[in-house]
C-alpha positions as CSV (number, residue, x, y, z in Angstrom):
1,X,-10.1,8.4,-37.2
2,X,-6.6,7.6,-36.6
3,X,-5.5,10.7,-35.0
4,X,-8.5,10.1,-32.6
5,X,-7.4,7.1,-31.4
6,X,-3.7,8.7,-30.9
7,X,-5.3,11.8,-29.4
8,X,-6.8,9.7,-26.8
9,X,-4.0,7.4,-26.0
10,X,-1.6,11.0,-25.9
11,X,-3.8,11.6,-22.1
12,X,-1.6,8.3,-20.7
13,X,1.1,8.0,-22.7
14,X,3.2,9.7,-25.7
15,X,3.8,7.9,-29.0
16,X,6.9,7.9,-31.2
17,X,5.8,7.3,-34.7
18,X,6.9,3.6,-34.4
19,X,4.4,3.0,-31.9
20,X,2.0,4.6,-34.1
21,X,3.0,2.7,-37.1
22,X,2.7,-0.6,-34.9
23,X,-0.9,0.2,-33.6
24,X,-1.7,1.1,-37.7
25,X,-0.6,-2.2,-38.9
26,X,-2.7,-3.9,-36.8
27,X,-6.0,-3.5,-38.4
28,X,-7.7,-2.0,-35.5
29,X,-10.4,0.9,-37.4
30,X,-14.0,-0.8,-38.4
31,X,-16.8,1.3,-40.1
32,X,-19.7,-0.7,-39.0
33,X,-23.5,0.6,-40.2
34,X,-26.6,1.1,-37.7
35,X,-28.1,-2.3,-36.8
36,X,-25.1,-4.4,-37.0
37,X,-25.2,-7.1,-33.9
38,X,-21.3,-7.1,-32.9
39,X,-22.0,-9.9,-30.4
40,X,-25.2,-12.5,-29.9
41,X,-26.5,-14.1,-26.8
42,X,-24.2,-17.3,-26.7
43,X,-21.5,-16.7,-28.6
44,X,-18.1,-16.4,-28.2
45,X,-15.9,-13.6,-28.6
46,X,-12.4,-12.2,-27.3
47,X,-13.2,-8.6,-29.1
48,X,-13.1,-5.3,-27.1
49,X,-14.2,-2.1,-28.9
50,X,-13.6,1.2,-28.6
51,X,-16.1,3.7,-30.0
52,X,-14.3,6.6,-31.7
53,X,-17.4,7.2,-33.5
54,X,-21.2,6.4,-32.9
55,X,-22.8,4.6,-30.1
56,X,-23.4,1.3,-29.1
57,X,-25.2,-0.7,-26.6
58,X,-25.4,-3.9,-24.9
59,X,-28.4,-5.7,-23.7
60,X,-30.3,-8.6,-22.7
61,X,-33.3,-10.7,-24.1
62,X,-35.6,-11.6,-21.2
63,X,-38.5,-13.2,-22.2
64,X,-38.4,-12.1,-25.7
65,X,-37.8,-8.4,-24.2
66,X,-35.0,-6.2,-24.7
67,X,-33.3,-5.2,-21.3
68,X,-30.8,-2.1,-22.1
69,X,-27.7,-2.2,-19.4
70,X,-25.3,0.2,-21.2
71,X,-24.4,2.6,-23.5
72,X,-20.8,3.2,-25.4
73,X,-20.3,6.8,-26.9
74,X,-17.0,8.3,-28.2
75,X,-13.9,7.5,-26.3
76,X,-15.4,4.9,-24.5
77,X,-14.1,1.2,-24.3
78,X,-16.2,-1.9,-23.8
79,X,-15.0,-5.5,-23.4
80,X,-17.8,-8.1,-23.0
81,X,-17.4,-10.2,-20.2
82,X,-17.1,-13.5,-22.0
83,X,-14.2,-12.1,-23.8
84,X,-12.1,-12.2,-20.2
85,X,-14.1,-15.6,-19.1
86,X,-14.1,-17.5,-22.6
87,X,-17.5,-18.4,-21.8
88,X,-20.5,-17.8,-24.4
89,X,-22.0,-14.3,-23.6
90,X,-25.4,-13.6,-21.7
91,X,-25.9,-10.7,-24.0
92,X,-25.9,-8.9,-27.6
93,X,-24.0,-5.8,-28.2
94,X,-25.4,-3.7,-31.1
95,X,-24.3,-0.3,-33.4
96,X,-27.3,2.4,-32.2
97,X,-25.3,4.4,-35.3
98,X,-22.9,4.3,-38.0
99,X,-20.0,3.6,-36.0
100,X,-16.3,3.8,-35.8
101,X,-14.8,1.0,-33.9
102,X,-11.4,0.0,-32.9
103,X,-11.5,-3.8,-32.7
104,X,-8.6,-5.7,-30.7
105,X,-8.2,-8.9,-29.1
106,X,-5.9,-10.2,-26.6
107,X,-3.3,-11.6,-29.0
108,X,-3.3,-7.5,-30.3
109,X,-2.6,-6.5,-26.9
110,X,0.1,-8.9,-26.3
111,X,1.7,-8.2,-29.5
112,X,1.8,-4.4,-28.8
113,X,3.0,-5.1,-25.2
114,X,5.7,-7.2,-26.4
115,X,6.9,-4.6,-28.2
116,X,6.1,-1.1,-25.9
117,X,5.9,-2.3,-22.7
118,X,4.1,1.3,-22.0
119,X,0.9,0.3,-23.7
120,X,0.4,-2.0,-20.3
121,X,0.5,0.7,-18.0
122,X,-1.5,2.9,-20.4
123,X,-4.2,0.0,-20.7
124,X,-4.3,-0.6,-16.8
125,X,-4.5,3.3,-16.3
126,X,-7.6,3.4,-18.4
127,X,-8.8,0.3,-16.7
128,X,-8.4,1.2,-13.2
129,X,-10.4,4.1,-14.6
130,X,-12.8,2.4,-16.5
131,X,-13.8,0.0,-13.5
132,X,-14.4,3.1,-11.0
133,X,-16.4,4.5,-13.3
134,X,-18.7,1.7,-13.7
135,X,-18.7,1.5,-9.8
136,X,-20.0,4.9,-9.3
137,X,-22.4,4.4,-12.3
138,X,-23.8,1.1,-10.6
139,X,-23.8,2.6,-7.0
140,X,-25.8,5.7,-8.2
141,X,-28.4,3.2,-10.2
142,X,-29.0,1.0,-7.2
143,X,-29.4,3.8,-4.4
144,X,-31.9,6.4,-6.8
145,X,-35.1,6.7,-8.1
146,X,-36.2,6.8,-11.6
147,X,-36.4,10.1,-11.6
148,X,-32.7,10.8,-10.1
149,X,-31.3,8.4,-12.9
150,X,-33.0,10.3,-15.6
151,X,-32.1,13.5,-13.9
152,X,-28.3,11.9,-13.9
153,X,-28.8,11.1,-17.2
154,X,-29.6,14.5,-18.1
155,X,-26.6,15.8,-16.3
156,X,-23.9,13.3,-17.6
157,X,-25.1,12.4,-20.8
158,X,-27.6,14.9,-22.1
159,X,-26.7,13.6,-26.1
160,X,-27.9,10.1,-25.5
161,X,-31.6,11.8,-25.3
162,X,-31.3,13.0,-29.1
163,X,-29.3,10.0,-29.9
164,X,-31.3,6.8,-28.3
165,X,-34.6,5.6,-29.0
166,X,-37.0,6.4,-26.0
167,X,-38.0,2.5,-25.3
168,X,-34.1,1.7,-24.8
169,X,-33.5,4.8,-22.7
170,X,-36.6,3.6,-20.4
171,X,-35.1,0.2,-20.2
172,X,-31.6,1.7,-19.3
173,X,-33.3,3.7,-16.5
174,X,-35.4,0.4,-15.7
175,X,-38.6,2.0,-16.4
176,X,-41.3,1.7,-19.0
177,X,-41.5,4.0,-21.8
178,X,-44.8,5.3,-20.5
179,X,-43.0,5.8,-17.2
180,X,-40.7,7.9,-18.9
181,X,-43.2,10.1,-21.0
182,X,-45.1,10.8,-17.5
183,X,-41.2,11.4,-15.8
184,X,-40.8,13.7,-18.5
185,X,-44.0,15.8,-18.3
186,X,-43.5,16.0,-14.5
187,X,-40.4,17.3,-15.1
188,X,-41.5,19.9,-17.4
189,X,-44.4,21.4,-15.4
190,X,-41.7,21.8,-12.5
């Protein structure tokens, strides 16, 4: 798992053995079981998550119904808004599969950036990429029909169809599970 992280980082910066050892000394790597809730509504955290293997999702609980807002799979990062604002979370984050994560916090980031300033550059580049991707995803979601959302999902993240329960996919797409079944049937007939 360590090599997966180092390979990912190498897309942005090169690491010396000393830098790798500093990262390894931080106890970043965590194996988390399917069904584990990493963050609950009302809870505070300063943790950020990076998925090495597995799948996590964020969701709101509204009138007893889960509303999925995002899925994070291999080589994707998630920093809950409450970690930045130091306020209680408005939503949940849970593991949909047995998952291998790095879990870091602002103290760790400051420590690493203090010792190796090039990590700060990498974090800024990665954050800018994530922000741009989220903006594009949000705009696509807001301007598309449920059918277009499903087709976008098929094109961009087909692995989710095998990894995520249908009711969570439907929630993510903003439709009911029954509507998703009808949509799938209609597309198969085309």
